[in-house]
PDB file of N, H, CA, C and O in Angstrom:
ATOM      1  N   MET A   1       0.832   4.870 -10.550  1.00  0.00           N
ATOM      2  CA  MET A   1       0.662   3.503 -11.022  1.00  0.00           C
ATOM      3  C   MET A   1       1.727   3.229 -12.089  1.00  0.00           C
ATOM      4  O   MET A   1       1.998   4.058 -12.957  1.00  0.00           O
ATOM      5  N   ALA A   2       2.304   2.061 -11.993  1.00  0.00           N
ATOM      6  H   ALA A   2       2.083   1.387 -11.288  1.00  0.00           H
ATOM      7  CA  ALA A   2       3.315   1.642 -12.964  1.00  0.00           C
ATOM      8  C   ALA A   2       2.766   0.456 -13.764  1.00  0.00           C
ATOM      9  O   ALA A   2       1.873  -0.260 -13.309  1.00  0.00           O
ATOM     10  N   MET A   3       3.312   0.268 -14.947  1.00  0.00           N
ATOM     11  H   MET A   3       4.037   0.849 -15.316  1.00  0.00           H
ATOM     12  CA  MET A   3       2.920  -0.840 -15.810  1.00  0.00           C
ATOM     13  C   MET A   3       3.859  -2.019 -15.572  1.00  0.00           C
ATOM     14  O   MET A   3       5.066  -1.849 -15.401  1.00  0.00           O
ATOM     15  N   TYR A   4       3.276  -3.220 -15.564  1.00  0.00           N
ATOM     16  H   TYR A   4       2.295  -3.358 -15.703  1.00  0.00           H
ATOM     17  CA  TYR A   4       4.018  -4.462 -15.381  1.00  0.00           C
ATOM     18  C   TYR A   4       3.561  -5.461 -16.438  1.00  0.00           C
ATOM     19  O   TYR A   4       2.421  -5.410 -16.898  1.00  0.00           O
ATOM     20  N   THR A   5       4.455  -6.367 -16.817  1.00  0.00           N
ATOM     21  H   THR A   5       5.381  -6.408 -16.443  1.00  0.00           H
ATOM     22  CA  THR A   5       4.112  -7.408 -17.778  1.00  0.00           C
ATOM     23  C   THR A   5       4.408  -8.769 -17.161  1.00  0.00           C
ATOM     24  O   THR A   5       5.514  -9.020 -16.682  1.00  0.00           O
ATOM     25  N   LEU A   6       3.414  -9.635 -17.180  1.00  0.00           N
ATOM     26  H   LEU A   6       2.516  -9.431 -17.569  1.00  0.00           H
ATOM     27  CA  LEU A   6       3.525 -11.001 -16.686  1.00  0.00           C
ATOM     28  C   LEU A   6       3.603 -11.920 -17.898  1.00  0.00           C
ATOM     29  O   LEU A   6       2.726 -11.893 -18.761  1.00  0.00           O
ATOM     30  N   THR A   7       4.656 -12.736 -17.962  1.00  0.00           N
ATOM     31  H   THR A   7       5.369 -12.758 -17.260  1.00  0.00           H
ATOM     32  CA  THR A   7       4.858 -13.648 -19.083  1.00  0.00           C
ATOM     33  C   THR A   7       5.089 -15.048 -18.537  1.00  0.00           C
ATOM     34  O   THR A   7       5.816 -15.235 -17.561  1.00  0.00           O
ATOM     35  N   VAL A   8       4.453 -16.044 -19.189  1.00  0.00           N
ATOM     36  H   VAL A   8       3.863 -15.892 -19.982  1.00  0.00           H
ATOM     37  CA  VAL A   8       4.580 -17.444 -18.790  1.00  0.00           C
ATOM     38  C   VAL A   8       5.009 -18.244 -20.021  1.00  0.00           C
ATOM     39  O   VAL A   8       4.504 -18.034 -21.124  1.00  0.00           O
ATOM     40  N   PHE A   9       5.958 -19.171 -19.807  1.00  0.00           N
ATOM     41  H   PHE A   9       6.369 -19.342 -18.911  1.00  0.00           H
ATOM     42  CA  PHE A   9       6.504 -19.982 -20.895  1.00  0.00           C
ATOM     43  C   PHE A   9       6.404 -21.467 -20.588  1.00  0.00           C
ATOM     44  O   PHE A   9       6.443 -21.884 -19.430  1.00  0.00           O
ATOM     45  N   GLU A  10       6.272 -22.261 -21.656  1.00  0.00           N
ATOM     46  H   GLU A  10       6.240 -21.923 -22.596  1.00  0.00           H
ATOM     47  CA  GLU A  10       6.445 -23.711 -21.565  1.00  0.00           C
ATOM     48  C   GLU A  10       7.941 -23.993 -21.601  1.00  0.00           C
ATOM     49  O   GLU A  10       8.723 -23.108 -21.948  1.00  0.00           O
ATOM     50  N   LYS A  11       8.352 -25.203 -21.253  1.00  0.00           N
ATOM     51  H   LYS A  11       7.717 -25.922 -20.971  1.00  0.00           H
ATOM     52  CA  LYS A  11       9.768 -25.584 -21.277  1.00  0.00           C
ATOM     53  C   LYS A  11      10.375 -25.469 -22.670  1.00  0.00           C
ATOM     54  O   LYS A  11      11.570 -25.206 -22.807  1.00  0.00           O
ATOM     55  N   ASP A  12       9.550 -25.667 -23.715  1.00  0.00           N
ATOM     56  H   ASP A  12       8.580 -25.880 -23.603  1.00  0.00           H
ATOM     57  CA  ASP A  12      10.058 -25.580 -25.094  1.00  0.00           C
ATOM     58  C   ASP A  12      10.098 -24.147 -25.623  1.00  0.00           C
ATOM     59  O   ASP A  12      10.434 -23.925 -26.786  1.00  0.00           O
ATOM     60  N   GLY A  13       9.757 -23.171 -24.774  1.00  0.00           N
ATOM     61  H   GLY A  13       9.484 -23.351 -23.829  1.00  0.00           H
ATOM     62  CA  GLY A  13       9.816 -21.771 -25.157  1.00  0.00           C
ATOM     63  C   GLY A  13       8.499 -21.172 -25.628  1.00  0.00           C
ATOM     64  O   GLY A  13       8.409 -19.961 -25.832  1.00  0.00           O
ATOM     65  N   GLU A  14       7.479 -22.000 -25.802  1.00  0.00           N
ATOM     66  H   GLU A  14       7.552 -22.984 -25.636  1.00  0.00           H
ATOM     67  CA  GLU A  14       6.168 -21.494 -26.222  1.00  0.00           C
ATOM     68  C   GLU A  14       5.630 -20.532 -25.168  1.00  0.00           C
ATOM     69  O   GLU A  14       5.630 -20.839 -23.976  1.00  0.00           O
ATOM     70  N   LYS A  15       5.175 -19.370 -25.618  1.00  0.00           N
ATOM     71  H   LYS A  15       5.175 -19.121 -26.587  1.00  0.00           H
ATOM     72  CA  LYS A  15       4.618 -18.371 -24.703  1.00  0.00           C
ATOM     73  C   LYS A  15       3.158 -18.699 -24.429  1.00  0.00           C
ATOM     74  O   LYS A  15       2.350 -18.782 -25.354  1.00  0.00           O
ATOM     75  N   LEU A  16       2.823 -18.886 -23.164  1.00  0.00           N
ATOM     76  H   LEU A  16       3.480 -18.820 -22.412  1.00  0.00           H
ATOM     77  CA  LEU A  16       1.458 -19.215 -22.759  1.00  0.00           C
ATOM     78  C   LEU A  16       0.653 -17.987 -22.356  1.00  0.00           C
ATOM     79  O   LEU A  16      -0.568 -17.956 -22.512  1.00  0.00           O
ATOM     80  N   LEU A  17       1.345 -16.976 -21.837  1.00  0.00           N
ATOM     81  H   LEU A  17       2.337 -17.001 -21.711  1.00  0.00           H
ATOM     82  CA  LEU A  17       0.673 -15.771 -21.364  1.00  0.00           C
ATOM     83  C   LEU A  17       1.620 -14.591 -21.507  1.00  0.00           C
ATOM     84  O   LEU A  17       2.810 -14.703 -21.214  1.00  0.00           O
ATOM     85  N   ASP A  18       1.097 -13.481 -21.950  1.00  0.00           N
ATOM     86  H   ASP A  18       0.130 -13.390 -22.187  1.00  0.00           H
ATOM     87  CA  ASP A  18       1.852 -12.235 -22.041  1.00  0.00           C
ATOM     88  C   ASP A  18       0.854 -11.116 -21.774  1.00  0.00           C
ATOM     89  O   ASP A  18       0.209 -10.613 -22.693  1.00  0.00           O
ATOM     90  N   GLU A  19       0.736 -10.736 -20.516  1.00  0.00           N
ATOM     91  H   GLU A  19       1.260 -11.145 -19.769  1.00  0.00           H
ATOM     92  CA  GLU A  19      -0.319  -9.810 -20.091  1.00  0.00           C
ATOM     93  C   GLU A  19       0.278  -8.602 -19.368  1.00  0.00           C
ATOM     94  O   GLU A  19       1.141  -8.745 -18.502  1.00  0.00           O
ATOM     95  N   THR A  20      -0.187  -7.434 -19.730  1.00  0.00           N
ATOM     96  H   THR A  20      -0.888  -7.317 -20.433  1.00  0.00           H
ATOM     97  CA  THR A  20       0.257  -6.193 -19.102  1.00  0.00           C
ATOM     98  C   THR A  20      -0.834  -5.688 -18.164  1.00  0.00           C
ATOM     99  O   THR A  20      -2.023  -5.770 -18.469  1.00  0.00           O
ATOM    100  N   PHE A  21      -0.402  -5.162 -17.007  1.00  0.00           N
ATOM    101  H   PHE A  21       0.564  -5.096 -16.759  1.00  0.00           H
ATOM    102  CA  PHE A  21      -1.353  -4.636 -16.035  1.00  0.00           C
ATOM    103  C   PHE A  21      -0.707  -3.503 -15.256  1.00  0.00           C
ATOM    104  O   PHE A  21       0.511  -3.330 -15.299  1.00  0.00           O
ATOM    105  N   GLU A  22      -1.521  -2.731 -14.545  1.00  0.00           N
ATOM    106  H   GLU A  22      -2.510  -2.872 -14.510  1.00  0.00           H
ATOM    107  CA  GLU A  22      -1.041  -1.637 -13.707  1.00  0.00           C
ATOM    108  C   GLU A  22      -1.075  -2.051 -12.243  1.00  0.00           C
ATOM    109  O   GLU A  22      -1.944  -2.807 -11.810  1.00  0.00           O
ATOM    110  N   ALA A  23      -0.109  -1.537 -11.494  1.00  0.00           N
ATOM    111  H   ALA A  23       0.597  -0.922 -11.846  1.00  0.00           H
ATOM    112  CA  ALA A  23      -0.080  -1.769 -10.054  1.00  0.00           C
ATOM    113  C   ALA A  23       0.529  -0.553  -9.370  1.00  0.00           C
ATOM    114  O   ALA A  23       1.353   0.148  -9.957  1.00  0.00           O
ATOM    115  N   ALA A  24       0.126  -0.309  -8.143  1.00  0.00           N
ATOM    116  H   ALA A  24      -0.544  -0.878  -7.667  1.00  0.00           H
ATOM    117  CA  ALA A  24       0.587   0.860  -7.391  1.00  0.00           C
ATOM    118  C   ALA A  24       2.012   0.693  -6.872  1.00  0.00           C
ATOM    119  O   ALA A  24       2.707   1.683  -6.646  1.00  0.00           O
ATOM    120  N   SER A  25       2.458  -0.566  -6.679  1.00  0.00           N
ATOM    121  H   SER A  25       1.894  -1.370  -6.862  1.00  0.00           H
ATOM    122  CA  SER A  25       3.793  -0.814  -6.147  1.00  0.00           C
ATOM    123  C   SER A  25       4.281  -2.170  -6.641  1.00  0.00           C
ATOM    124  O   SER A  25       3.515  -2.961  -7.192  1.00  0.00           O
ATOM    125  N   GLU A  26       5.574  -2.424  -6.431  1.00  0.00           N
ATOM    126  H   GLU A  26       6.196  -1.782  -5.983  1.00  0.00           H
ATOM    127  CA  GLU A  26       6.127  -3.725  -6.797  1.00  0.00           C
ATOM    128  C   GLU A  26       5.463  -4.838  -5.989  1.00  0.00           C
ATOM    129  O   GLU A  26       5.198  -5.921  -6.512  1.00  0.00           O
ATOM    130  N   ARG A  27       5.202  -4.569  -4.733  1.00  0.00           N
ATOM    131  H   ARG A  27       5.417  -3.690  -4.308  1.00  0.00           H
ATOM    132  CA  ARG A  27       4.538  -5.558  -3.871  1.00  0.00           C
ATOM    133  C   ARG A  27       3.153  -5.906  -4.431  1.00  0.00           C
ATOM    134  O   ARG A  27       2.779  -7.077  -4.490  1.00  0.00           O
ATOM    135  N   ASP A  28       2.393  -4.877  -4.842  1.00  0.00           N
ATOM    136  H   ASP A  28       2.697  -3.925  -4.794  1.00  0.00           H
ATOM    137  CA  ASP A  28       1.074  -5.118  -5.428  1.00  0.00           C
ATOM    138  C   ASP A  28       1.196  -5.888  -6.739  1.00  0.00           C
ATOM    139  O   ASP A  28       0.401  -6.786  -7.013  1.00  0.00           O
ATOM    140  N   ALA A  29       2.192  -5.534  -7.547  1.00  0.00           N
ATOM    141  H   ALA A  29       2.838  -4.804  -7.324  1.00  0.00           H
ATOM    142  CA  ALA A  29       2.395  -6.217  -8.831  1.00  0.00           C
ATOM    143  C   ALA A  29       2.702  -7.697  -8.609  1.00  0.00           C
ATOM    144  O   ALA A  29       2.187  -8.557  -9.323  1.00  0.00           O
ATOM    145  N   LYS A  30       3.539  -7.985  -7.622  1.00  0.00           N
ATOM    146  H   LYS A  30       3.957  -7.286  -7.042  1.00  0.00           H
ATOM    147  CA  LYS A  30       3.875  -9.368  -7.311  1.00  0.00           C
ATOM    148  C   LYS A  30       2.628 -10.140  -6.877  1.00  0.00           C
ATOM    149  O   LYS A  30       2.427 -11.283  -7.290  1.00  0.00           O
ATOM    150  N   GLU A  31       1.798  -9.520  -6.052  1.00  0.00           N
ATOM    151  H   GLU A  31       1.961  -8.592  -5.716  1.00  0.00           H
ATOM    152  CA  GLU A  31       0.564 -10.165  -5.586  1.00  0.00           C
ATOM    153  C   GLU A  31      -0.413 -10.389  -6.747  1.00  0.00           C
ATOM    154  O   GLU A  31      -0.995 -11.467  -6.869  1.00  0.00           O
ATOM    155  N   ILE A  32      -0.590  -9.385  -7.588  1.00  0.00           N
ATOM    156  H   ILE A  32      -0.118  -8.509  -7.489  1.00  0.00           H
ATOM    157  CA  ILE A  32      -1.476  -9.515  -8.753  1.00  0.00           C
ATOM    158  C   ILE A  32      -0.970 -10.623  -9.670  1.00  0.00           C
ATOM    159  O   ILE A  32      -1.749 -11.453 -10.138  1.00  0.00           O
ATOM    160  N   GLY A  33       0.332 -10.632  -9.923  1.00  0.00           N
ATOM    161  H   GLY A  33       0.965  -9.958  -9.542  1.00  0.00           H
ATOM    162  CA  GLY A  33       0.930 -11.659 -10.779  1.00  0.00           C
ATOM    163  C   GLY A  33       0.737 -13.055 -10.214  1.00  0.00           C
ATOM    164  O   GLY A  33       0.344 -13.968 -10.940  1.00  0.00           O
ATOM    165  N   MET A  34       1.008 -13.234  -8.929  1.00  0.00           N
ATOM    166  H   MET A  34       1.328 -12.493  -8.339  1.00  0.00           H
ATOM    167  CA  MET A  34       0.849 -14.547  -8.303  1.00  0.00           C
ATOM    168  C   MET A  34      -0.609 -15.006  -8.337  1.00  0.00           C
ATOM    169  O   MET A  34      -0.888 -16.182  -8.571  1.00  0.00           O
ATOM    170  N   ASN A  35      -1.534 -14.079  -8.103  1.00  0.00           N
ATOM    171  H   ASN A  35      -1.307 -13.124  -7.912  1.00  0.00           H
ATOM    172  CA  ASN A  35      -2.956 -14.429  -8.157  1.00  0.00           C
ATOM    173  C   ASN A  35      -3.349 -14.901  -9.559  1.00  0.00           C
ATOM    174  O   ASN A  35      -4.088 -15.875  -9.703  1.00  0.00           O
ATOM    175  N   LYS A  36      -2.857 -14.212 -10.588  1.00  0.00           N
ATOM    176  H   LYS A  36      -2.257 -13.421 -10.471  1.00  0.00           H
ATOM    177  CA  LYS A  36      -3.162 -14.582 -11.974  1.00  0.00           C
ATOM    178  C   LYS A  36      -2.564 -15.950 -12.303  1.00  0.00           C
ATOM    179  O   LYS A  36      -3.218 -16.774 -12.943  1.00  0.00           O
ATOM    180  N   LEU A  37      -1.327 -16.194 -11.869  1.00  0.00           N
ATOM    181  H   LEU A  37      -0.796 -15.525 -11.349  1.00  0.00           H
ATOM    182  CA  LEU A  37      -0.678 -17.483 -12.107  1.00  0.00           C
ATOM    183  C   LEU A  37      -1.455 -18.622 -11.445  1.00  0.00           C
ATOM    184  O   LEU A  37      -1.649 -19.678 -12.047  1.00  0.00           O
ATOM    185  N   THR A  38      -1.892 -18.407 -10.218  1.00  0.00           N
ATOM    186  H   THR A  38      -1.734 -17.549  -9.729  1.00  0.00           H
ATOM    187  CA  THR A  38      -2.655 -19.426  -9.498  1.00  0.00           C
ATOM    188  C   THR A  38      -4.003 -19.666 -10.178  1.00  0.00           C
ATOM    189  O   THR A  38      -4.433 -20.808 -10.338  1.00  0.00           O
ATOM    190  N   GLU A  39      -4.659 -18.585 -10.571  1.00  0.00           N
ATOM    191  H   GLU A  39      -4.310 -17.657 -10.440  1.00  0.00           H
ATOM    192  CA  GLU A  39      -5.968 -18.680 -11.236  1.00  0.00           C
ATOM    193  C   GLU A  39      -5.883 -19.510 -12.518  1.00  0.00           C
ATOM    194  O   GLU A  39      -6.785 -20.296 -12.810  1.00  0.00           O
ATOM    195  N   LEU A  40      -4.803 -19.336 -13.280  1.00  0.00           N
ATOM    196  H   LEU A  40      -4.071 -18.698 -13.043  1.00  0.00           H
ATOM    197  CA  LEU A  40      -4.640 -20.043 -14.553  1.00  0.00           C
ATOM    198  C   LEU A  40      -3.868 -21.354 -14.411  1.00  0.00           C
ATOM    199  O   LEU A  40      -3.607 -22.034 -15.403  1.00  0.00           O
ATOM    200  N   ASN A  41      -3.506 -21.706 -13.182  1.00  0.00           N
ATOM    201  H   ASN A  41      -3.719 -21.153 -12.376  1.00  0.00           H
ATOM    202  CA  ASN A  41      -2.724 -22.904 -12.889  1.00  0.00           C
ATOM    203  C   ASN A  41      -1.364 -22.878 -13.607  1.00  0.00           C
ATOM    204  O   ASN A  41      -0.900 -23.904 -14.103  1.00  0.00           O
ATOM    205  N   TYR A  42      -0.735 -21.702 -13.657  1.00  0.00           N
ATOM    206  H   TYR A  42      -1.113 -20.868 -13.254  1.00  0.00           H
ATOM    207  CA  TYR A  42       0.580 -21.530 -14.279  1.00  0.00           C
ATOM    208  C   TYR A  42       1.674 -21.308 -13.231  1.00  0.00           C
ATOM    209  O   TYR A  42       2.816 -21.033 -13.602  1.00  0.00           O
ATOM    210  N   HIS A  43       1.369 -21.415 -11.961  1.00  0.00           N
ATOM    211  H   HIS A  43       0.441 -21.638 -11.660  1.00  0.00           H
ATOM    212  CA  HIS A  43       2.333 -21.081 -10.911  1.00  0.00           C
ATOM    213  C   HIS A  43       3.580 -21.962 -10.929  1.00  0.00           C
ATOM    214  O   HIS A  43       4.613 -21.553 -10.399  1.00  0.00           O
ATOM    215  N   GLU A  44       3.519 -23.155 -11.519  1.00  0.00           N
ATOM    216  H   GLU A  44       2.680 -23.487 -11.949  1.00  0.00           H
ATOM    217  CA  GLU A  44       4.696 -24.030 -11.604  1.00  0.00           C
ATOM    218  C   GLU A  44       5.400 -23.919 -12.955  1.00  0.00           C
ATOM    219  O   GLU A  44       6.442 -24.543 -13.156  1.00  0.00           O
ATOM    220  N   LYS A  45       4.855 -23.144 -13.872  1.00  0.00           N
ATOM    221  H   LYS A  45       4.008 -22.638 -13.709  1.00  0.00           H
ATOM    222  CA  LYS A  45       5.486 -22.922 -15.176  1.00  0.00           C
ATOM    223  C   LYS A  45       6.565 -21.846 -15.036  1.00  0.00           C
ATOM    224  O   LYS A  45       6.573 -21.088 -14.065  1.00  0.00           O
ATOM    225  N   THR A  46       7.471 -21.787 -16.008  1.00  0.00           N
ATOM    226  H   THR A  46       7.465 -22.402 -16.796  1.00  0.00           H
ATOM    227  CA  THR A  46       8.461 -20.721 -16.021  1.00  0.00           C
ATOM    228  C   THR A  46       7.735 -19.399 -16.264  1.00  0.00           C
ATOM    229  O   THR A  46       6.983 -19.262 -17.229  1.00  0.00           O
ATOM    230  N   HIS A  47       7.970 -18.422 -15.373  1.00  0.00           N
ATOM    231  H   HIS A  47       8.581 -18.533 -14.589  1.00  0.00           H
ATOM    232  CA  HIS A  47       7.284 -17.144 -15.508  1.00  0.00           C
ATOM    233  C   HIS A  47       8.155 -16.000 -14.995  1.00  0.00           C
ATOM    234  O   HIS A  47       9.118 -16.192 -14.253  1.00  0.00           O
ATOM    235  N   ARG A  48       7.766 -14.802 -15.428  1.00  0.00           N
ATOM    236  H   ARG A  48       6.984 -14.646 -16.031  1.00  0.00           H
ATOM    237  CA  ARG A  48       8.435 -13.592 -14.951  1.00  0.00           C
ATOM    238  C   ARG A  48       7.438 -12.439 -14.978  1.00  0.00           C
ATOM    239  O   ARG A  48       6.494 -12.414 -15.768  1.00  0.00           O
ATOM    240  N   CYS A  49       7.684 -11.496 -14.090  1.00  0.00           N
ATOM    241  H   CYS A  49       8.450 -11.517 -13.448  1.00  0.00           H
ATOM    242  CA  CYS A  49       6.916 -10.261 -14.075  1.00  0.00           C
ATOM    243  C   CYS A  49       7.933  -9.136 -14.028  1.00  0.00           C
ATOM    244  O   CYS A  49       8.785  -9.094 -13.141  1.00  0.00           O
ATOM    245  N   VAL A  50       7.841  -8.225 -14.986  1.00  0.00           N
ATOM    246  H   VAL A  50       7.149  -8.260 -15.707  1.00  0.00           H
ATOM    247  CA  VAL A  50       8.789  -7.127 -15.064  1.00  0.00           C
ATOM    248  C   VAL A  50       8.059  -5.791 -15.111  1.00  0.00           C
ATOM    249  O   VAL A  50       6.953  -5.677 -15.638  1.00  0.00           O
ATOM    250  N   GLN A  51       8.714  -4.789 -14.543  1.00  0.00           N
ATOM    251  H   GLN A  51       9.613  -4.882 -14.115  1.00  0.00           H
ATOM    252  CA  GLN A  51       8.215  -3.421 -14.602  1.00  0.00           C
ATOM    253  C   GLN A  51       8.514  -2.881 -16.002  1.00  0.00           C
ATOM    254  O   GLN A  51       9.379  -3.423 -16.691  1.00  0.00           O
ATOM    255  N   ALA A  52       7.834  -1.848 -16.428  1.00  0.00           N
ATOM    256  H   ALA A  52       7.131  -1.408 -15.869  1.00  0.00           H
ATOM    257  CA  ALA A  52       8.012  -1.284 -17.763  1.00  0.00           C
ATOM    258  C   ALA A  52       9.459  -0.891 -18.039  1.00  0.00           C
ATOM    259  O   ALA A  52       9.897  -0.926 -19.189  1.00  0.00           O
ATOM    260  N   ASN A  53      10.205  -0.520 -17.005  1.00  0.00           N
ATOM    261  H   ASN A  53       9.849  -0.492 -16.071  1.00  0.00           H
ATOM    262  CA  ASN A  53      11.609  -0.140 -17.196  1.00  0.00           C
ATOM    263  C   ASN A  53      12.542  -1.344 -17.234  1.00  0.00           C
ATOM    264  O   ASN A  53      13.756  -1.179 -17.355  1.00  0.00           O
ATOM    265  N   GLY A  54      11.987  -2.561 -17.131  1.00  0.00           N
ATOM    266  H   GLY A  54      11.001  -2.695 -17.032  1.00  0.00           H
ATOM    267  CA  GLY A  54      12.769  -3.785 -17.221  1.00  0.00           C
ATOM    268  C   GLY A  54      13.138  -4.413 -15.891  1.00  0.00           C
ATOM    269  O   GLY A  54      13.739  -5.487 -15.869  1.00  0.00           O
ATOM    270  N   LYS A  55      12.797  -3.777 -14.789  1.00  0.00           N
ATOM    271  H   LYS A  55      12.309  -2.904 -14.808  1.00  0.00           H
ATOM    272  CA  LYS A  55      13.130  -4.321 -13.468  1.00  0.00           C
ATOM    273  C   LYS A  55      12.306  -5.575 -13.196  1.00  0.00           C
ATOM    274  O   LYS A  55      11.081  -5.563 -13.309  1.00  0.00           O
ATOM    275  N   LEU A  56      12.988  -6.645 -12.841  1.00  0.00           N
ATOM    276  H   LEU A  56      13.984  -6.655 -12.749  1.00  0.00           H
ATOM    277  CA  LEU A  56      12.362  -7.926 -12.560  1.00  0.00           C
ATOM    278  C   LEU A  56      11.781  -7.919 -11.146  1.00  0.00           C
ATOM    279  O   LEU A  56      12.489  -7.620 -10.185  1.00  0.00           O
ATOM    280  N   VAL A  57      10.493  -8.248 -11.018  1.00  0.00           N
ATOM    281  H   VAL A  57       9.917  -8.492 -11.799  1.00  0.00           H
ATOM    282  CA  VAL A  57       9.862  -8.274  -9.691  1.00  0.00           C
ATOM    283  C   VAL A  57       9.402  -9.674  -9.284  1.00  0.00           C
ATOM    284  O   VAL A  57       9.121  -9.916  -8.110  1.00  0.00           O
ATOM    285  N   LEU A  58       9.322 -10.602 -10.255  1.00  0.00           N
ATOM    286  H   LEU A  58       9.550 -10.405 -11.208  1.00  0.00           H
ATOM    287  CA  LEU A  58       8.885 -11.956  -9.968  1.00  0.00           C
ATOM    288  C   LEU A  58       9.484 -12.876 -11.019  1.00  0.00           C
ATOM    289  O   LEU A  58       9.449 -12.566 -12.210  1.00  0.00           O
ATOM    290  N   PHE A  59      10.038 -14.017 -10.583  1.00  0.00           N
ATOM    291  H   PHE A  59      10.066 -14.269  -9.615  1.00  0.00           H
ATOM    292  CA  PHE A  59      10.640 -14.956 -11.527  1.00  0.00           C
ATOM    293  C   PHE A  59      10.582 -16.359 -10.953  1.00  0.00           C
ATOM    294  O   PHE A  59      10.804 -16.569  -9.761  1.00  0.00           O
ATOM    295  N   HIS A  60      10.277 -17.323 -11.826  1.00  0.00           N
ATOM    296  H   HIS A  60      10.096 -17.152 -12.795  1.00  0.00           H
ATOM    297  CA  HIS A  60      10.317 -18.733 -11.460  1.00  0.00           C
ATOM    298  C   HIS A  60      10.742 -19.516 -12.683  1.00  0.00           C
ATOM    299  O   HIS A  60      10.234 -19.290 -13.781  1.00  0.00           O
ATOM    300  N   ARG A  61      11.680 -20.440 -12.494  1.00  0.00           N
ATOM    301  H   ARG A  61      12.093 -20.623 -11.602  1.00  0.00           H
ATOM    302  CA  ARG A  61      12.159 -21.241 -13.610  1.00  0.00           C
ATOM    303  C   ARG A  61      11.857 -22.681 -13.385  1.00  0.00           C
ATOM    304  O   ARG A  61      12.186 -23.519 -14.225  1.00  0.00           O
TER     305      ARG A  61
END
């Protein structure tokens, strides 16, 4: 299991979400991240999901 961080921003730079979670693969992390974004209605906000080593797995601007 690897650690991932999902972060969501407003256009003015305000951080709306900064949540860390574990996932078995990048594919699982992307699915978990998208589900969380949809649940919180943040899917259209600027967001990113990165692996603990800094690898970007999900991004929307």
